[in-house]
C-alpha positions, 0 to 999 in steps of 0.5 A, spaced: 499 500 499 503 505 497 501 513 500 497 517 494 502 521 490 495 525 487 492 530 490 487 535 486 490 534 479 487 529 473 489 522 474 493 519 468 488 513 464 494 509 466 493 510 473 487 509 473 484 502 477 478 499 480 471 496 479 464 500 480 463 495 485 468 498 490 463 504 489 457 500 493 462 498 499 465 505 500 458 508 501 455 501 504 461 503 509 461 509 511 453 509 512 455 504 518 456 508 523 452 512 529 451 518 526 445 516 521 443 512 527 443 518 532 439 521 525 434 516 524 432 518 531 430 524 531 424 521 526 420 518 532 424 524 537 420 530 533 413 526 533 412 520 527 411 514 530 415 508 527 411 507 521 411 514 517 418 514 520 421 509 515 416 511 510 419 518 510 427 515 512 426 510 505 423 515 501 428 521 503 434 517 501 431 514 495 431 521 493 437 524 495 441 519 493 439 521 486 443 526 486 449 524 490 450 518 485 449 522 479 455 525 482 459 520 483 459 517 475 462 524 474 469 521 476 470 517 471 470 521 465 473 527 468 478 524 472 479 530 477 476 531 485 468 533 485 469 541 488 475 542 483 469 542 477 466 547 480 470 551 476 467 549 470 461 552 473 463 558 477 470 560 475 477 558 477 476 564 482 468 564 483 469 556 485 473 559 492 465 561 494 463 554 495 469 551 496 470 554 502 462 552 504 464 545 504 471 546 508 467 549 513 462 542 513 468 539 513 472 541 519 465 541 523 464 534 522 470 531 523 470 535 529 463 534 532 466 526 529 472 526 533 468 527 540 463 521 539 468 517 537 474 518 543 467 517 547 467 510 546 475 510 546 475 512 552 469 506 555 474 501 553 480 504 555 480 509 560 484 515 559 482 523 558 478 525 553 484 530 549 488 523 548 483 520 545 481 524 541 488 526 539 489 518 539 483 517 534 485 523 530 492 520 529 489 514 526 484 518 521 490 522 519 494 516 517 489 514 512 487 519 510 495 520 508 495 513 504 489 515 501 485 513 496 486 505 496 487 505 503 480 508 504 478 503 499 480 498 503 478 499 510 471 499 507 471 494 502 472 489 510 469 494 515 463 492 511 462 485 512 464 486 520 458 492 520 453 488 516 454 481 520 454 485 527 448 490 526 444 484 522 444 481 530 443 488 532 437 489 528 434 482 530 435 483 537 431 490 537 425 488 533 424 482 537 422 487 544 416 489 544 412 494 540 406 497 542 401 497 536 400 504 535 408 504 533 405 501 526 399 505 526 398 507 519 392 513 522 398 517 526 400 522 520 403 528 521 405 532 515 409 538 517 414 533 521 414 527 515 416 532 511 422 535 515 424 529 516 424 527 508 428 534 507 434 531 513 435 525 509 434 528 502 440 533 504 443 527 508 444 524 501 446 531 499 451 533 503 455 526 500 455 530 493 461 535 495 466 529 495 462 523 492 467 523 485 474 523 490 472 516 490 471 514 483 477 519 478 481 513 479 476 508 475 477 507 468 474 512 463 470 507 460 467 505 466 460 506 463 455 511 467 450 506 469 454 502 473 457 507 477 450 510 479 448 504 481 453 501 485 455 508 489 447 509 489 445 501 492 450 502 497 449 508 500 441 508 500 441 501 503 446 503 509 443 510 510 436 507 511 438 502 514 441 505 520 436 510 520 430 505 521 434 502 526 435 509 529 428 509 529 427 502 533 431 504 539 427 511 539 422 507 539 424 502 544 428 507 548 425 514 550 432 516 552 436 513 546 438 520 543 441 522 549 445 515 550 446 512 543 451 507 545 447 506 552 441 503 548 444 499 544 448 495 550 442 494 553 440 490 547 445 485 547 447 486 555 452 490 559 458 484 558 458 486 551 458 492 551 465 493 548 463 490 542 458 496 541 463 501 542 468 497 537 463 498 532 462 506 534 470 506 532 470 501 527 464 506 524 470 513 524 475 510 523 472 508 516 467 514 515 472 520 519 478 520 514 473 522 508 473 528 512 480 529 512 482 528 505 476 531 502 478 537 507 485 537 504 482 537 497 477 543 498 482 547 501 489 546 496 483 548 491 481 554 495 489 556 495 491 554 489 489 559 484 490 565 489 496 563 492 504 559 489 502 553 492 501 547 488 499 539 490 507 536 491 507 530 495 510 535 501 504 540 501 498 535 500 501 531 507 502 538 510 495 541 509 492 534 511 496 535 518 493 542 518 485 540 517 487 534 522 490 539 527 483 544 527 479 537 528 483 536 533 483 543 537 476 544 536 473 539 539 479 540 545 477 547 546 470 546 545 465 546 551 460 542 550 454 547 549 458 551 543 458 543 540 451 543 540 450 550 537 455 547 531 453 541 530 446 545 528 449 550 524 451 545 520 444 542 518 443 550 517 449 550 512 447 544 509 441 547 505 447 551 502 450 545 499 442 544 495 443 550 490 450 548 488 448 541 486 444 543 482 447 548 478 454 542 477 449 537 475 445 542 470 451 543 467 455 536 467 449 533 465 445 539 461 448 543 458 456 541 456 454 534 456 460 532 460 464 534 454 469 539 459 476 541 458 480 539 464 486 543 462 482 550 462 479 548 469 486 548 472 488 555 468 486 562 471 487 565 465 483 559 461 475 558 458 472 558 464 475 565 467 476 567 473 469 567 476 462 566 471 457 570 475 452 567 472 453 561 477 455 565 482 447 569 482 445 562 480 448 560 487 446 565 492 439 565 489 438 559 491 440 559 497 435 565 499 429 562 496 431 557 501 431 562 507 423 561 508 421 554 507 428 551 511 426 549 518 432 547 523 433 548 530 436 554 529 432 558 524 425 557 521 423 561 515 416 564 516 413 559 510 415 554 514 412 556 520 406 557 516 406 551 514 406 548 521 414 546 521 413 543 514 420 544 510 421 544 503 427 549 502 431 542 499 425 541 493 426 549 492 432 550 492 434 545 486 429 548 482 430 555 483 438 555 482 437 549 476 432 555 472 436 561 474 443 557 471 441 553 465 437 559 461 442 564 461 448 560 461 444 555 456 445 562 451 452 563 453 454 557 450 450 557 444 453 565 443 460 562 445 458 556 439 457 561 434 463 565 436 467 559 434 464 557 428 463 565 425 471 565 427 472 559 423 469 560 417 473 567 416 
């Protein structure tokens, strides 16, 4: 296993390798952890019964994963990371806007994740929480430095372990007695249902900024349908499964969200608590390196066009170290109430990934139809320009129109309040940003093509 030498640069055809089947295990493994379990528990906590929670969870993942998997299909065709592609839509400098937001998300999830996984480490080996955070992040850093192949390999093997252990946990949970009310079709709460549906959709869209990072080494002739299918199946099955398990646990244990580790331990008995804690740590080992790996690429993609930094192996190492250090210092220094606020802030920030994913997919599949000049993506004076104001404006408008429809712990929009807490922000954001970008950009591209043909005729 060699340390990866590439960063945000193009992957040459002679270095392409792997099978699209590997996309199933990486997205299956990444989701088989405690965070989606707790996310699924929200459906019960917010007021749905188990039946409607399962409907909202499955429907939301099925919808959201469509956008996520279509991003994955871009990887083999372009051979570059996901967010660097944004330069083709936003311009080389303009892409810094969504890149900064994505970088904040990486740091946020890395910081909150370090606290979660370090708690399980201290449950197994008594030690100060600071030491546990440092140890866990060192492991995460080493995996991220080795990069693409090691991340794929770890998730390939952990997927088998996760499938077996979570099958047992799910079986034990379903064996426990539940009231008939939990399965009643009549207990339907429309505002809460659409809020949970929105959370599940945005859960999948949150993967969009880095999903192609893990398909970009596949051969360029990899069929799009295979890339899409294996990514889609892996993420939908695992996310839905873990979130449904969380909903079941929240139905069984009223305090599950406050202490999910204890709830899962009660299923297997206190004598087997070490298994639950190991499972949580392994879930972190599967998922956390993705944040450091993607955080580095977002950071270098932000700095490269405005500095002399280049994605050399040395730069790659130290920027990954910087991202890891930040994700270590924040949880050590922050108080619990700040981390709770920070988690809610990240949920709010996720809404602003919706306009980005809409613009990127519309450009790739409907306007340019996967025809890009990859060299120009790295040229600040190239054909994609420094700033594409059409994309910037579409992105800002798409984000602004979402605001009245948002329902989150930190903010609830006026229309969402009027609809009793119903969250339709993601639908509005997708449609508006797509329309505002598509029509003026189509005219711009059509005008450019006419000028090219005119110059050729001359």
